[in-house]
N, C-alpha and C positions, 0 to 999 in steps of 0.2 A: 213323742206324738207319732201315731201310726202314719206312715207315708205310703204304704203299699196296698195291694189288694190280692186276696187269695185267688183271684181269677186272672191274674196277669203274671208274666215272668218278670223278675227283678231286672233292671237295666244293668249293663256292664259296669257303670261307675259305682253302683251299689256294692258290688262284690269287691271292688278295689278298696273302698272305704272300710268294708268289713274286715278285709285282710290286714288292715293297719291296727285293728283292735283284738283280733283273735289269731290263733295259730294258723299260719298260711296253708299248711297241708290240709287242715280240717276244712277251711273255707274252700280250697280247691276241690276237695272231694264233694262237698255239699253243692258247689256250683255245677259240677259235672252231672250230679243226680238231677239238679233242677233243670239244666239245659236238656236233659233227656226227657223232660216233661213228666217226671215222676210226681204222683199225686199225694203220696204219704211218706213221711220221713221218721226214722227212729234214731236215737242217739247212738245205738250200737252200729248203725250203718256207717258212721264216720270214723271208726277206728277203735282202738283198745281203751282209750281214755273216755269212758262213758260220761263222766261228769263234765269234762270239757265240751264234749259233743252236745250235752244237754244245755249247757250255758249258751252255746252258739245258736241252737235252735230256739231257745227262749228269746234271744235277742231278735232273731228273724221274725218270731211271732209278735214281739212287741212292736216291730216296725210294720206289721200288718200284712206280711206276705204269706203266712201260714196261720192256721188256727189250732190251738192246743186241743187235744182230745184224749180222754182216758179210754184205753182199750182193755177189754176183759177177754181172756181166752181159757178154754178148757185145758187142764194140765195133761190130759190124755190124748184127745183128738185134735187139739190145737185150733179148734174152730172159734171164731169170734162170737162172743156172747153179748147180749144186751144187758144193761144194768139189772133189769128185772130177772133175767135168766141167771145172772151171776149171783144173785141173792138166794137162790135155791140151794138145796143140799146136794143135788147131783145134776149132771149134764142133761139137758132136756132133749138132746138129739137122740133119736131112737137107736141108732147104730152104736152109740157110745154108752150113755146112761151111767158114766163113771161117777162115783161118790167123791166129791171134791176133798173132803176132809181126809180121806184115805190116800189121796194122791198129792198131798202137799198144798192143797187149797187152790183157789182160782188164781190164775196168773194176771197180775195187774201191771199194765205198761202204759207209759205216756207216748203218744204219737202226735205228729204235727201234719195237718192235712190242708189241702187246697183243692180247688175245683176248676182247673184249666179247661178251656175248650179243646176239642180234638185237634191235633196238629194237621196241617195241610200236606197232602201228598204231591211230590214233584213228578210230573209225567215225563217230560223231556225238556232239554235245554238247547238253546241256540246261542253260539258265541260269534260276535261280529267285530272284526278288528278295525284299527284306524288307518289313516292314509299313509303314514310314514313307517309302516310295519308290514311284514309278511305274515303276521299273526302267530309268532312263536309262542306267545303267552297262551294261545288257545289250546295248544297241545298240553302245556303244563296244567292249565285249568281242568282239562279232561281227566288228567291223571289224579289231580286233587279230588275231583268229584267222585271218581271211581273208588278212591281209597278212604273217603271221608264218610260217605253215606252208609256204607256197609251193604249196599245192594246196587245192582246195575241200573244206571240212569242213562238212557240214550242221550248223547251229546253231539249235536250237529255243529260242524265248523264251517262258517261261510268265509271264503277268502276271495278278494278281488285284486290282490297284487299291490305293488308299490306305485301309487298313482298321484304323487304330489302335483304334477302339472294339471291333471285331469279335474281336480276338485274346483278349480277356478272357472271352468267352462260350464255354463248352465246346462247345455245339452248333454255333456258328459255326466254331470251329476244326475240328471234325469234318467240317463241310460243305466247308470249303476243302481239307482233306486228300482228301476223296472227289473233288472237282472236279479236283485235281491228278492223281490217279490216272487219271481218265477222259481228261484231256488227254494224259497221257503215252502211254496206250494208243492214242489217235488219232494222235499223232506217229509212233509205232512202226509202225502199220498203213500210214500214208501212205508212209513210207520203204521198207517192205518191198515195197509195190506198185511202187516205183521200183528194186527189186533192191538196195537198201542195207540190209544186215543187220548184226547185231551189237548188243550192249547199249550203251546210251548212257552216256557219261561225264557227270557232273553237277557243276555249279558253283552253289553256293547261298550266300545271304547272310542273316544275321539270322533273322527269323521263317521265312524260306524253309528254313533248316536244320532248324528244329523240324518244319515240315510234312513235309519229306522224311524225316527220321529216324523220325517216327511213322508215315508211310506204309510204310516198310520193316518196322517192327514189326508192322503190320497184315498185311503180306504173309505173315508167318510162319504165320498162322492159316489161310491158303488152301492148297488142294492144290498140290503142286509144279508140276503142269502149268498151273495158272492164275496163277501168281505173275509179277509184273513183276520182272525182274532188271536190274541195272545194272553198269556197268564200274567205273571209278575215280571217286571222289567227292572234290571239293574244297570245304571249308567255310570261310567267311570271316565273322567276327563271329558265331560260332556260339553259340546259346543252348541247346543240348542239355546234359544233365547230364554232368559230367566222367566219371562212371562208366557212361555209356551203353553198352549191350551190343552193341558192334560185333563182338565175337568170334562170337556166335551168328549174326549176320547174314552174316558172312563164311563161316562153316562151312556155312550153308544155301545159299550161292551167290547171295544176294540182292545183295550188293555184293562187289566184288573187293578194292580197297585204298582207304584213306581218308587224306586229307591235311587237317590242321587248321591253316590259316594264321591265326595269331591275333596281335592287337596287345596288348601288355602295358600300353598306355595307354588301353584301351577302358573308358570309364566307363558305358556303356549296358548291356553284357552282365551285370554283377553284379546289376542290378535285375530281370532277367527271372525269376529264381527266385521272386520275391515277387509277380509279376504274372501269370505264365503257368504253369499246372500242368505238373509233370514237366519242368521246364527247369533250367538251371544255367549257370555262368560258364565253360564250356569255351573260349569265345572270348576269355577274358582270361588263363586259366592253363593251358590245354591239357587233353587227356583223360588220365586215369590209365591205367597199363598201357602195353603196347607194341603194341597192335593198330592204333594210329593213328600216322602220322608227324606229330608236332607241330613246326611251324616258327614260331618267335617273330619278330615284327616289332617291334624295339625302339622303344618310344615311340609306336607307331601307335595311332590312335583307331579308333572303330567302323567308319567308312566310308573310312578313308584308303587301304586297299589297293585300293579300287575307283576311286580318283580319277585322272582324266585331266587335272586342272588342277594339283594339287600336284606339285612336282618335287623330285627329290633335290638337296640342296645341292651346289655345285660340288666341294667336297672329297670328299663321299661318292661323287659320280659318278666322280671321278678314282680314288679308292681301289677302286671297283668295276670298274675297267678299262673304262670307257666303256659300261656296260650302259644299257638304255633309261632315259630321264630321268624320265618320269612314274611315279608310284607303281604304277599298275596295269600299265603296260608293263613296269616292272622286275620286278614280281611274276610276270607271265606268262612272261617270258624266263628269269628265274633259278630259279623254283620250280615254277610250274604246268605249263609245257610239259615240263620234265624229268620231273616226276611222272607225267604222262600217257603219256610215251614210254618211260621206262626199264623194263627187265625188273624183275620183283618183287624179285629178290635185291639190286638196287641201290638200292631205295627208302629203306632205313634210313639211307643216307648223307645224305639230304636233311634228316633230322630234326635239330633243335637241342636237343631234350630227349630224350636217348637212353634215359633211365630212365622216360620217361613224364612227364606234367604234374605239377603240384603236387598234394599230397594234398587231399582235399575231403570234407566231410561236410554232408549236406543239413540244412536247418533242421527243427525239429519240425513235424509235419504240419499243425497249424492255421495255420502261417504261410506255407506253400508255395502260391504262386499265388493268394493270397486278398486282396491289397490292394484290388482293385476290388470284389469282391462283398461283403467284410466290413468294409471301411473307407471307401473313397471314395464308393461308391454310397449306403450308409446315412447317411454324414455329410452328403450332399447332400439326401437325401429326408427325414430327420428334421426339419430346420428347416421344410421345406415342409409337412410334415404338421402340425407345431405351429401354424404360421400358419393353416393350413386349419381346424384345430380352434378356434382363437381367433376366426376370422371367423364361424364358425357357432355360437359359444358352446357348443361341445361339452364344454369343460373344466369347466363349471359343474355343480353337483348331483352325482348319483350317478356321472356319468362322469368325475369328477375323477381317477380312477385312471389314465386315459389320459395325462394330463399327467405323472404320476409315472412311468409306463411310458416315456414319451419321454425324460424326464430320465435314467432308468436306462439306456436305450439309449445316450444320449450318454456316460454314464460308462463303459459297456462299450466303446464305440468309442474313448474316450480311453485306457483301459487297453490295448486291443488296439494302438493306435497306439504306445504306449510300448514294448510288447513287440516290435513290428516294428522300431522304431527301434533298440532294443538289439541285436536279432538282426542287422540290417543293418550296424550299426556294428562289432559283433564280427567278423562275416565279412569286412568290409572291412579291419579292422586285421590279421586273420590273413593275408589275401591280400597286403597290403602288406609284412608281416613276411617271408613266404615269398619274395616278389619281391626284397626287400633281401638276403636270404640267398643267393639264386641269382645 
């Protein structure tokens, strides 16, 4: 039964299954031609074994991805002929007029065609790193982009340094968001001065996804003519809420399409909901709904998709038909580049979670993003205050209540710690249960 369409690219898993039934080298060659968005295929394109190539293309046609077509050509000028022209005695093209019988007859060949929409052009790219990184992966990404596309694509790198303490302070987060906006405006102005126009595509990781997402929400409050707008967005290790309002941002034209490439072995992302306000584990379980193309990386951790050191196992490499070996190279080749180039109507085929990510419910509001201000900071300051009061003999006499107040604060911190632990454990068990079911 046909499962494909001549108007769409086959998904990666289709090629893996095809490679189990046909010669792997043939399938690899055909996939490379397909990924290059070629519209017509011949068995001779796949190698010296014409019959094997024909059998492979017949199977792809049976599966509905291409349509068989009989092609007629003049033996002299090699121009394509209609069936009616091929039935004549000589070539109907005035410049040729060759007699078919005298030149070995009309050439008859089988081809396989499809009608893909035109591919999308990437104008320029912005890369935004996470909080526990100085953005080394951004340089590696720039190199991959420059060597993968075959043409120069301006790639802007935004760095804000190693800022673990800063992300827990709301004013610091707001400051970083505003600095990101100013930098993006500067990038855009510089490129427009060089006659490079168009909205940038964005690749963001970890806390960079939070900054970018909340920058976009802030843009909604600005007049339309003052807004920063973006093309397609790739999120890795994302810490935005799984129910983040991408629909409104897309309708307002602030972003075009969104890809969430998430590792279901990410142990960092689930903690974000308790340490950073208005965040969540979308980088572990995907976004709910269908506004985002969620692509699961089975077993990958928080930084794995950005690794140029870790490599695919030989068996995985073989099953993937020889795609790039490093984790980030493979992600760029198999997922990110197709997402950036495919027409919008083809993007749904990239998603591995076609009904959206797992269901999600946020914790009660006193537990959201409050571990540092309500637990860790008070837990560190209270003993220091106690020692200070003891050293100055403040706890004696009428000020003894201060000691009891410190003890009461410690009890409150302990109760809060228990509640946070219960909430985190419950959410973790729910997440694991949903992953096991999927």
